[in-house]
Structure formats: C-alpha cells, structure tokens
C-alpha positions in Angstrom: 13.2 9.9 -22.0 9.9 8.1 -21.9 7.6 8.0 -19.0 4.9 5.3 -18.9 1.8 6.1 -16.8 -1.4 4.1 -16.4 -4.5 5.1 -18.4 -6.6 6.4 -15.5 -9.7 6.3 -17.8 -9.6 2.6 -18.3 -12.0 0.2 -16.6 -9.1 -2.0 -15.4 -7.5 1.0 -13.6 -10.8 1.9 -11.9 -11.2 -1.7 -10.7 -7.7 -1.9 -9.3 -8.1 1.5 -7.6 -11.3 0.4 -6.0 -9.7 -2.9 -4.9 -6.8 -1.1 -3.3 -9.0 1.5 -1.6 -11.0 -1.3 -0.1 -7.9 -2.9 1.3 -6.8 0.3 2.8 -10.2 0.9 4.3 -10.1 -2.5 6.0 -6.5 -2.2 7.2 -7.5 -1.7 10.8 -9.3 -5.0 10.7 -6.2 -6.9 9.7 -3.5 -8.5 11.9 -0.9 -6.6 13.8 1.7 -6.9 10.9 2.7 -3.2 11.3 3.3 -3.6 15.0 5.5 -6.6 14.3 7.5 -4.7 11.7 8.0 -1.8 14.1 9.1 -4.1 16.9 11.8 -5.8 14.9 13.1 -2.6 13.1 16.0 -0.8 14.6 15.9 3.0 14.6 18.2 4.6 12.0 20.4 6.2 14.6 21.2 2.9 16.3 22.7 1.2 13.2 
C-alpha cells in the first residue's frame, strides 16, 4: 500500500495553507450559504 501525502515543507503547500486559512478567517463575512444548506437539509431521522 502506498500513501501519498503533500510535502508540508514546500512553498506551494505554505501558500495554499495560507490561502485556505484566510478563507476560513473571513467565513463570517460571507453570505448565508450555511444557513441555506441547513434549511433545505432533512434531519437523518426523518428520512
């Protein structure tokens, strides 16, 4: 079995991690997408 993992020492990895962290930090400023998803999602016990 082979397991491929990213090289966490690479500059590309650091840039992508920083980009994603910035997106998470600004998540509260975004639209109400999560509220919409929760509104249209049926609870598991009702299916």
